[in-house]
ZAGUGU-636048 format. One record per residue (C-alpha): residue in one letter; x, y, z. Coordinates in steps of 0.2 Angstrom, whole numbers, padded with zeros to 4 digits, always signed. Layout:
<atoms>
AXYZ;...
</atoms>
This chain:
<atoms>
M-0009+0251-0071;D-0028+0252-0072;G-0040+0253-0058;G-0038+0234-0054;G-0020+0235-0052;S-0014+0228-0069;V+0001+0235-0077;R+0000+0247-0091;S+0012+0259-0101;P+0008+0277-0096;P+0003+0287-0112;V+0015+0300-0117;R+0002+0314-0117;D-0002+0311-0098;T+0005+0323-0085;F+0003+0325-0066;F-0002+0343-0068;A-0009+0355-0081;T+0001+0369-0089;P+0004+0381-0074;A-0004+0399-0073;T+0002+0414-0064;R-0007+0421-0049;G+0001+0435-0041;D+0019+0430-0036;A+0016+0412-0037;E+0014+0399-0051;W-0003+0390-0050;F-0004+0372-0053;T-0019+0361-0056;P-0017+0342-0053;T-0023+0330-0066;D-0032+0314-0060;F-0015+0305-0060;A-0008+0315-0046;R-0022+0310-0034;G-0017+0300-0019;P-0025+0283-0013;W-0033+0289+0004;D-0042+0305+0000;P-0050+0308-0017;D-0048+0327-0014;A-0029+0326-0010;S-0014+0323-0021;H-0001+0310-0018;G+0015+0318-0010;G+0027+0314-0024;P+0021+0325-0038;P+0020+0341-0027;T+0037+0337-0020;A+0043+0337-0038;L+0035+0355-0041;L+0044+0361-0025;V+0060+0354-0031;R+0057+0363-0048;A+0055+0379-0039;L+0070+0377-0028;E+0081+0372-0043;R+0076+0389-0051;V+0082+0399-0036;V+0100+0394-0037;P+0103+0388-0055;A+0122+0389-0054;M+0123+0376-0040;R+0118+0358-0038;L+0102+0355-0027;V+0108+0340-0017;R+0095+0339-0003;V+0077+0344+0000;T+0066+0341+0015;V+0048+0343+0013;D+0035+0345+0027;L+0018+0339+0021;A+0009+0348+0035;R-0008+0347+0027;P-0016+0337+0012;V-0011+0345-0005;P-0028+0350-0013;M-0033+0342-0030;A-0042+0359-0032;G-0025+0367-0036;F-0011+0377-0027;G+0002+0390-0029;V+0021+0387-0027;T+0034+0401-0023;A+0053+0399-0018;E+0066+0411-0011;L+0084+0411-0006;T+0087+0410+0012;K+0106+0409+0013;S+0119+0413+0000;G+0137+0407-0002;R+0151+0402-0014;T+0150+0384-0010;A+0134+0381-0001;C+0117+0389-0002;T+0100+0386+0006;A+0082+0391+0000;R+0064+0388+0005;A+0049+0384-0005;Q+0030+0384-0001;L+0015+0376-0008;V-0001+0387-0004;D-0019+0384-0007;A-0032+0396-0013;D-0036+0403+0004;G-0017+0406+0007;V-0015+0391+0019;V+0003+0383+0018;R+0000+0365+0013;A+0018+0360+0012;A+0035+0368+0014;A+0052+0363+0008;T+0070+0368+0012;G+0084+0365-0001;L+0103+0363+0001;Y+0114+0368-0014;L+0132+0363-0016;A+0145+0369-0029;P+0153+0355-0039;T+0172+0356-0041;E+0180+0358-0058;P+0189+0349-0064;P+0183+0333-0055;L+0193+0327-0040;F+0193+0308-0044;E+0193+0298-0060;R+0177+0288-0054;S+0165+0288-0040;L+0171+0281-0024;D+0158+0270-0015;N+0160+0259+0000;A+0141+0255+0003;D+0137+0237+0005;F+0123+0236-0008;R+0123+0232-0027;P+0108+0238-0036;P+0099+0225-0047;R+0100+0226-0066;L+0085+0234-0074;A+0086+0221-0088;D+0082+0207-0076;A+0067+0216-0068;V+0049+0210-0072;P+0033+0220-0072;G+0022+0220-0056;D+0008+0229-0047;F+0009+0244-0036;P+0006+0239-0018;V-0009+0250-0014;S-0020+0243-0028;T-0036+0246-0018;P-0037+0264-0013;R-0051+0271-0002;H-0060+0279-0017;D-0064+0273-0035;L-0056+0287-0044;P-0041+0286-0055;G-0025+0291-0046;F-0006+0290-0044;R-0006+0271-0047;N-0013+0273-0064;A+0002+0284-0069;I+0016+0273-0066;E+0025+0257-0071;V+0033+0246-0058;R+0046+0232-0061;Y+0054+0220-0048;P+0069+0209-0047;P+0064+0191-0052;D+0065+0184-0035;F+0053+0197-0028;A+0039+0191-0016;P+0024+0202-0014;G+0017+0207+0003;P+0024+0216+0018;G+0043+0217+0020;A+0058+0226+0014;S+0057+0229-0005;T+0068+0233-0020;L+0060+0239-0036;W+0060+0250-0052;M+0048+0263-0056;R+0044+0274-0071;T+0031+0289-0070;I+0023+0300-0082;A+0029+0318-0085;L+0027+0332-0072;L+0020+0346-0084;P+0015+0347-0102;G+0029+0351-0114;E+0043+0351-0101;E+0056+0339-0097;P+0058+0336-0078;S+0075+0337-0071;P+0083+0321-0064;F+0079+0327-0046;Q+0061+0331-0051;R+0060+0314-0059;I+0065+0304-0044;C+0053+0313-0032;P+0037+0302-0035;L+0048+0286-0032;A+0056+0293-0016;D+0039+0296-0009;C+0033+0278-0011;G+0045+0270+0001;N+0032+0268+0015;A+0020+0259+0002;F+0033+0247-0004;S+0041+0243+0013;R+0028+0240+0026;H+0024+0228+0040;A+0005+0226+0036;D-0006+0227+0021;P-0014+0244+0018;E-0032+0237+0021;Q-0026+0233+0039;M-0015+0248+0044;G-0012+0266+0038;F+0006+0272+0036;L+0006+0290+0031;N+0021+0301+0030;P+0020+0319+0035;D+0038+0322+0029;L+0050+0317+0015;T+0069+0320+0014;I+0078+0317-0002;A+0097+0318-0003;L+0107+0315-0020;H+0125+0313-0021;R+0124+0313-0040;Q+0111+0316-0053;P+0100+0300-0058;V+0100+0295-0076;G+0086+0288-0086;D+0067+0286-0085;W+0068+0270-0074;L+0074+0274-0057;G+0075+0261-0042;M+0074+0260-0023;R+0078+0248-0009;A+0066+0252+0005;T+0066+0246+0023;S+0055+0252+0037;Q+0054+0251+0056;W+0037+0252+0065;Q+0037+0255+0084;P+0023+0250+0096;S+0020+0269+0098;G+0013+0271+0081;I+0028+0280+0075;G+0039+0273+0061;L+0054+0277+0049;V+0057+0272+0031;T+0074+0273+0024;S+0076+0271+0005;T+0092+0269-0005;L+0090+0277-0022;F+0098+0271-0038;D+0098+0270-0057;D+0104+0257-0069;T+0122+0263-0067;G+0123+0263-0048;L+0118+0272-0032;V+0112+0290-0032;G+0106+0295-0015;S+0094+0291-0001;A+0076+0296+0005;L+0069+0296+0022;Q+0051+0297+0028;T+0044+0298+0046;V+0028+0288+0046;L+0012+0289+0057;V+0005+0271+0059;R-0013+0268+0063;P-0025+0254+0062;R-0039+0255+0048;
</atoms>
């Protein structure tokens, strides 16, 4: 999309972050303009940094499958850059846990993530996936291009909305409400293919934007956390979600998103939301 919200195809050369450097024990990442969030020109969108935390966690226990990550977005993630580290917290033959941190130049933790790993069985237990969820994802082939819902950010700088393509089912009605969509993003880092889990992180952090009860010009709906759980690896560049939200009079909300690809369901995302009037 451009600054006015029209759809564009992200150039292949674009990435959310520049090539990482090494500072002490951490990899240091500098966001590009495409990582910028819609509310603060100096803060990154939560999705791309979550993908970097997942990248670090996946490297801690490469022999197991990372199946769940919970991220506490304690403070804004600085566009000025940050370091990422990760360490094993509990080892095991069938299950492990690890922790990753995102730290700014002053040593302040801006985000922290915990990861759960499980060991897949070999050979497979079943001939096919077993699923009793009452939801059938839409077909990507039927989807039509559309706009990202936060098309008027609180600054005039390029950002996350310029780095994605969005498609909706043919019967999609824009505006507040539950929403089903497909999204494709640019790459995370130059010269590196993101893992399936990394690829779905930017989409998973968008449920609060797509499923809302008021337009962003009227209400703010920030999420200080994000949990992503995947029962299988997503396939392909285009990934989808069905997002629903509950906002309470207390100003606290919850967004639940069902995640899928063009072959079926892959997992869920959960965001706690702080709702405040603009």
